[in-house]
C-alpha positions as CSV (number, residue, x, y, z in Angstrom):
1,M,80.0,83.4,82.8
2,L,79.9,85.5,86.0
3,S,83.3,84.6,87.6
4,V,83.1,84.8,91.6
5,G,85.4,84.7,94.1
6,L,84.9,83.1,97.7
7,T,86.7,83.6,100.6
8,G,86.6,83.2,104.5
9,G,88.9,83.2,107.7
10,I,90.3,79.8,109.0
11,G,87.1,78.0,110.4
12,A,84.7,80.2,108.8
13,G,83.3,77.4,106.8
14,K,84.4,78.1,103.3
15,S,84.9,74.5,102.0
16,A,81.1,73.7,103.3
17,V,79.9,77.0,101.3
18,A,82.1,76.0,98.3
19,R,80.8,71.9,98.4
20,L,77.2,73.3,98.8
21,L,77.6,76.0,95.6
22,E,79.3,73.1,93.7
23,S,76.3,70.9,94.5
24,Y,73.6,73.1,93.0
25,G,76.1,73.9,89.9
26,A,78.6,76.0,90.1
27,V,82.0,75.2,88.3
28,L,84.6,75.0,91.8
29,I,87.6,76.5,91.1
30,D,89.9,74.8,94.3
31,S,93.0,77.0,93.8
32,D,94.3,75.3,97.1
33,R,94.2,71.7,95.0
34,I,95.8,73.4,91.9
35,A,98.7,74.7,94.1
36,R,99.2,71.3,95.3
37,E,98.8,70.1,91.7
38,V,101.4,72.4,89.9
39,V,104.2,71.2,92.3
40,E,103.4,68.0,91.6
41,P,106.3,65.6,90.9
42,G,107.8,66.2,87.3
43,T,106.2,69.6,87.1
44,D,108.2,72.5,86.2
45,G,106.6,74.1,89.5
46,L,108.4,71.9,91.7
47,A,111.7,71.7,89.4
48,A,111.0,75.7,90.2
49,V,110.9,75.4,93.6
50,V,114.1,73.2,94.0
51,A,116.1,75.5,92.4
52,E,114.9,77.9,95.1
53,F,114.9,76.0,98.0
54,G,117.2,73.0,97.5
55,D,116.6,69.1,97.1
56,D,115.8,69.4,101.1
57,V,112.2,70.2,100.6
58,L,111.8,67.0,98.5
59,R,110.9,63.6,100.0
60,P,113.0,60.4,99.4
61,D,110.1,59.4,97.0
62,G,110.7,63.0,94.9
63,A,107.5,64.4,96.2
64,L,107.5,68.1,97.5
65,D,107.9,67.7,101.8
66,R,105.2,70.0,102.1
67,P,106.1,70.4,106.1
68,R,109.6,71.0,105.8
69,L,108.5,73.7,103.0
70,G,106.2,75.2,105.5
71,S,108.6,75.4,108.0
72,L,111.5,77.5,105.8
73,V,108.6,79.8,104.4
74,F,106.4,80.5,107.8
75,A,108.6,82.6,109.5
76,D,110.7,84.5,106.6
77,P,108.5,86.6,104.6
78,E,111.1,87.1,101.9
79,R,111.4,83.1,101.7
80,L,107.7,83.3,101.2
81,A,107.2,86.1,99.1
82,A,109.9,83.9,96.7
83,L,107.4,80.9,96.9
84,N,104.3,82.7,96.2
85,A,106.1,84.3,93.2
86,I,106.7,80.4,91.8
87,V,103.2,79.1,92.7
88,H,100.8,81.6,92.4
89,P,101.4,82.4,88.6
90,L,100.7,78.9,87.7
91,V,97.8,78.6,90.1
92,R,96.1,81.6,88.0
93,A,97.3,80.3,84.7
94,R,96.0,76.8,85.4
95,S,92.4,77.9,86.9
96,A,92.0,80.1,83.5
97,E,92.2,77.4,81.7
98,L,89.6,75.7,83.9
99,A,87.6,78.5,84.0
100,A,87.7,78.8,79.8
101,T,86.2,75.3,79.6
102,A,83.1,76.1,81.3
103,D,79.7,77.2,79.9
104,P,79.1,80.7,78.9
105,D,76.2,81.0,81.3
106,A,78.2,79.3,83.9
107,V,78.7,80.6,87.5
108,V,82.6,79.6,88.3
109,V,83.5,79.7,92.0
110,H,86.8,80.5,92.8
111,D,87.7,79.0,96.1
112,V,91.0,81.3,97.1
113,P,91.6,81.3,100.8
114,L,94.1,84.3,100.4
115,L,91.6,86.1,98.5
116,T,91.6,89.5,100.7
117,E,95.2,89.0,101.7
118,N,96.8,89.2,97.8
119,G,94.2,92.2,96.5
120,L,92.5,89.7,94.3
121,A,89.5,91.2,94.6
122,P,89.0,92.8,91.3
123,L,89.6,89.9,89.1
124,Y,86.1,88.7,89.8
125,D,82.8,89.7,89.3
126,L,81.8,89.9,92.8
127,V,83.1,88.5,95.9
128,V,81.4,86.1,98.2
129,V,82.3,85.8,101.9
130,V,81.9,83.5,104.5
131,D,81.7,85.2,107.5
132,A,82.0,83.9,111.0
133,D,82.5,85.1,115.0
134,P,86.2,84.8,115.9
135,A,85.4,82.7,119.0
136,T,83.5,80.6,116.4
137,Q,86.0,80.0,114.4
138,V,88.7,78.9,117.5
139,E,86.3,76.7,118.6
140,R,85.8,74.6,115.3
141,L,89.6,74.8,114.7
142,V,89.9,73.1,118.5
143,R,87.2,71.0,117.9
144,D,87.8,70.3,114.0
145,R,91.7,70.1,113.4
146,G,92.9,69.4,116.8
147,M,94.7,72.9,116.9
148,T,95.5,74.3,120.3
149,E,93.4,77.6,121.3
150,A,96.7,79.6,120.9
151,E,97.1,77.8,117.7
152,A,94.3,78.9,116.2
153,R,94.3,82.0,117.3
154,A,98.0,82.3,115.6
155,R,96.7,80.8,112.2
156,M,94.1,83.4,112.3
157,A,96.2,86.4,113.4
158,A,98.0,85.6,110.0
159,Q,95.0,85.9,107.9
160,A,93.4,89.4,107.1
161,T,90.7,90.4,109.6
162,R,87.1,89.8,109.4
163,E,86.7,93.5,108.9
164,Q,89.1,93.5,105.8
165,R,87.6,90.9,104.3
166,R,84.1,92.2,104.7
167,A,85.2,95.6,103.6
168,I,85.8,93.8,99.8
169,A,82.4,91.4,100.0
170,D,79.5,91.7,97.8
171,L,77.6,89.3,99.1
172,I,78.4,87.5,102.8
173,I,77.4,84.3,104.2
174,D,76.8,84.2,107.9
175,N,78.0,81.1,108.9
176,D,77.5,81.1,112.9
177,G,75.5,78.3,113.0
178,P,75.1,74.5,112.7
179,L,75.5,73.5,108.6
180,V,71.1,73.6,109.0
181,E,71.4,77.0,109.0
182,L,74.2,77.4,106.7
183,E,72.2,75.4,103.8
184,P,69.4,77.8,103.3
185,R,71.5,81.1,103.3
186,V,73.9,79.4,100.4
187,R,71.1,78.6,98.5
188,A,69.9,82.1,98.4
189,V,72.7,83.4,97.3
190,W,73.1,81.0,94.9
191,A,69.7,82.0,93.5
192,E,71.4,85.6,93.7
193,L,74.4,84.4,91.6
194,T,72.5,82.5,89.2
195,R,70.4,85.8,88.4
196,R,73.1,88.1,88.3
197,A,74.9,85.3,85.6
198,A,71.7,85.1,83.6
199,P,72.4,88.6,81.5
200,M,75.5,87.8,80.8
201,S,75.0,84.9,78.6
202,S,71.9,86.8,76.7
């Protein structure tokens, strides 16, 4: 099994790359999706979040009020660290469970937005970074997500720099252009990943 960490800055196109890799046969483990699952109603994760932050972070139906929680932690590093201390171990444990069910010769791609920021590169056999020019990222965030330019730049500034991401990359996928240009680049990376996975299964 080849364990791959996939990351990229907001607006770089990481999700598009993840979908393509999955379509080629990768086992995709989406950290964002798991992070939502581990705090669903009835989970130990949600109980821990409520114990830390209070009932105010719950919606009337008992589900987590994400915007409310976000407003509490976004500007407060200590509160954010407290939330991460609850959620990150649960996400890692669930990711490991899912990876353990993959075939021995599988390419398991972990889609991890904050891989660089959290120093997680050593956890993977190799790291793939989806890279785009910052101006391209801003353009996409304004066009596709309805952000203002200032909002887009603030979100980008809260993440690792382009140089920090590239420094941990084993493979880089350039995604400055349209989707039609992205597909052959991802297919080439997929060929490299399957090549590297082959000796591990022999």
